C-alpha positions in Angstrom: 6.0 21.2 6.9 2.7 22.1 8.1 1.7 23.9 11.0 -1.9 24.3 12.5 -3.9 26.9 11.1 -7.6 25.7 10.7 -10.1 28.4 9.3 -13.0 29.2 10.9 -15.6 27.9 8.5 -14.9 26.2 5.0 -15.3 28.8 2.6 -13.4 29.9 -0.4 -9.6 30.2 0.5 -10.1 28.2 3.7 -7.1 25.9 4.7 -9.0 22.2 5.2 -8.1 20.3 9.0 -5.3 18.1 8.8 -6.8 14.7 8.0 -6.3 11.7 10.0 -8.9 9.4 9.3 -6.5 6.8 8.0 -5.7 6.6 11.7 -6.1 3.3 13.8 -3.1 3.7 16.1 -2.3 6.8 18.0 1.0 7.0 19.2 2.0 9.7 22.3 5.6 10.4 23.7 5.0 11.3 27.5 7.3 13.8 29.2 6.7 17.5 27.4 3.9 15.8 25.4 1.1 14.8 27.1 2.1 17.7 29.3 3.2 21.1 28.7 7.0 21.4 28.2 7.4 24.4 30.8 5.5 23.6 33.7 9.0 22.2 35.6 8.5 18.4 35.7 11.6 17.7 33.1 13.7 20.1 34.8 13.2 18.1 38.1 14.0 14.8 36.3 17.1 16.6 34.4 18.9 17.7 38.0 18.4 13.7 38.7 20.2 12.7 36.5 23.1 14.8 37.0 23.2 14.2 40.7 23.1 10.5 39.4 26.2 10.9 37.1 28.0 13.1 39.7 27.6 10.5 42.7 27.6 7.3 40.1 31.0 8.6 38.5 32.5 10.8 41.1 32.6 14.2 39.0 31.8 17.6 40.2 28.9 19.0 39.5 29.8 20.7 36.2 31.8 17.9 34.4 28.8 15.4 35.7 26.5 17.5 33.8 28.5 17.8 30.5 29.1 14.0 30.7 25.3 13.9 31.0 24.9 15.4 27.4 27.6 13.7 26.0 25.9 10.3 27.0 22.4 11.5 25.8 23.1 12.8 22.6 25.3 9.6 22.2 23.2 6.9 23.1 19.5 8.4 23.0 19.8 8.4 27.1 21.8 9.1 29.8 21.0 5.4 30.7 21.8 3.7 28.1 25.1 5.3 27.7 26.1 4.9 31.4 24.7 1.0 30.7 27.1 1.0 27.7 30.3 2.6 29.0 30.5 2.3 32.9 27.9 -0.6 33.3 25.2 1.1 35.6 22.5 -1.0 36.8 19.1 -0.1 35.2 16.8 -0.5 38.1 18.4 1.7 40.5 19.1 4.7 38.1 15.3 4.6 36.6 13.8 4.7 40.5 16.5 7.4 41.7 15.9 9.6 38.4 12.2 9.4 38.5 11.5 10.2 42.4 10.3 13.3 42.0 7.6 15.6 43.2 4.6 15.5 41.0 2.1 18.3 43.0 2.0 20.4 40.7 0.7 18.4 37.8 -3.0 18.0 37.7 -5.8 16.6 35.7 -5.9 17.9 32.1 -9.7 17.6 30.7 -9.8 19.2 27.7 -6.9 17.0 26.7 -8.3 14.0 27.9 -11.3 14.9 26.0 -9.3 14.8 23.0 -7.6 11.6 23.6 -10.9 10.4 24.2 -12.6 11.0 20.9 -9.5 9.5 18.9 -10.8 6.3 17.0 -8.5 3.0 17.3 -6.0 2.2 19.9 -3.6 4.2 22.2 -0.2 4.3 23.3 2.5 5.7 25.5 5.6 5.4 23.7 8.8 6.8 26.0 12.3 5.9 26.9 11.4 6.8 30.6 10.1 3.9 33.3 6.6 2.3 33.1 6.4 3.5 37.0 7.2 6.7 35.9 4.4 6.5 33.2 1.6 5.5 35.6 2.4 8.3 37.8 2.2 10.9 35.5 -0.8 9.3 33.8 -2.7 9.2 37.1 -2.0 12.7 38.5 -3.5 13.8 34.5 -6.3 11.6 34.5 -5.4 9.9 31.6 -4.2 6.3 32.6 -7.6 4.5 31.3 -6.7 6.0 27.6 -4.1 3.7 26.7 -4.0 0.6 25.8 -0.4 0.0 26.6 2.6 1.9 27.9 6.3 1.3 25.9 8.9 2.1 28.1 12.4 1.2 28.2 12.3 -2.3 29.5 9.8 -2.9 26.6 12.6 -1.8 23.9 15.1 -3.8 26.0 17.2 -0.5 26.7 17.2 0.6 23.1 16.3 4.0 22.9 14.4 6.7 20.8 15.5 6.9 18.2 16.8 3.9 17.5 15.1 2.0 14.6 15.0 -1.4 16.9 13.4 0.3 19.4 10.2 1.2 16.9 10.3 -1.9 15.3 10.4 -3.9 18.3 7.1 -2.1 19.5 5.1 -2.1 16.2 5.6 -6.2 16.2 4.4 -6.5 19.7 1.2 -4.3 19.1 0.4 -5.8 15.6 0.8 -2.1 13.8 0.0 -1.6 10.5 2.5 1.5 10.3 0.7 3.7 7.4 -2.4 3.9 9.9 -0.3 5.1 13.0 0.4 8.4 14.0 3.4 9.7 16.3 3.7 12.8 18.6 6.6 13.9 19.8 8.4 16.9 21.7 12.0 15.5 19.8 12.0 15.9 15.9 14.7 13.0 15.7 11.7 10.9 17.5 10.3 11.2 14.6 12.0 10.4 11.8 12.5 6.7 12.2 8.4 6.5 12.7 8.2 8.4 9.5 10.8 6.0 7.7 8.5 3.4 8.8 4.8 5.0 6.9 3.9 6.6 10.1 2.2 10.2 10.1 4.4 12.1 12.5 3.5 15.4 14.3 6.3 17.4 16.6 5.3 19.1 19.6 7.3 22.1 19.0 8.5 24.0 22.4 11.2 26.3 23.4 12.3 23.4 25.8 15.8 23.4 26.1 15.4 19.0 26.4 14.7 18.8 22.9 17.8 20.7 21.5 19.9 18.2 24.0 19.4 15.2 22.2 20.7 13.0 20.0 22.4 14.3 16.9 20.5 13.1 14.4 19.7 14.2 10.5 15.9 15.4 10.5 14.7 15.5 6.5 11.7 18.5 6.1 9.5 15.5 5.0 10.0 13.8 8.7 7.6 15.9 10.1 3.9 16.1 8.6 2.2 18.4 11.0 3.7 20.6 13.8 2.0 22.2 16.3 2.9 24.0 19.8 -0.8 23.1 21.2 -1.8 19.3 21.3 -5.3 20.1 22.7 -6.3 22.1 20.2 -4.5 20.0 17.3 -6.5 17.1 18.3 -10.0 19.1 18.5 -9.2 20.1 14.7 -8.4 17.2 13.2 -10.3 15.4 10.7 -10.9 11.8 12.2 
């Protein structure tokens, strides 16, 4: 596993910047990837997930929180578990959990510049919904940067890290996986991408969200690179 450690010059002993000159398609997770995991956005979403499970299954809050985590780990998303086990209506759930306050989210000019500089096509690949992605990208000033948003509906409610989600979007976009790079804050979401031949980058943070994710074996080779600063990483790579 490689971390970003770019030397100041190209003299003897200097580390070479990560080489991404082969990449023609750039795939980014949305939540906790295109914005910092510690800014409180996903904390709002998680709280509303628990609220929804509490009301839908008529559970006390502590039991609803525990049930939400079980469904998330088992099915990849809480929604997928609620649909499969309890017949939940996806649109009701998606509208409710993403009805959050984004007033603290502002344009990220440095990350926007780094994304604009990437050659080829750019995509957002999220287990959330398209409307939520549009709101987030609008607040970040990045809506114009992406060729498409692949959301949970695009995947027919088959979420990451299920392989079918990756295969469906790869086919729909006509991607050549060996010329694609995927960025995600959850290591398990990178394993299927690597299996398909993509270059993978883990956005490492101390956030608890990824730790609650689906149980999945992640081999050292599944993560090609890791960084705790997406902007710095994108400005440093060879393209």
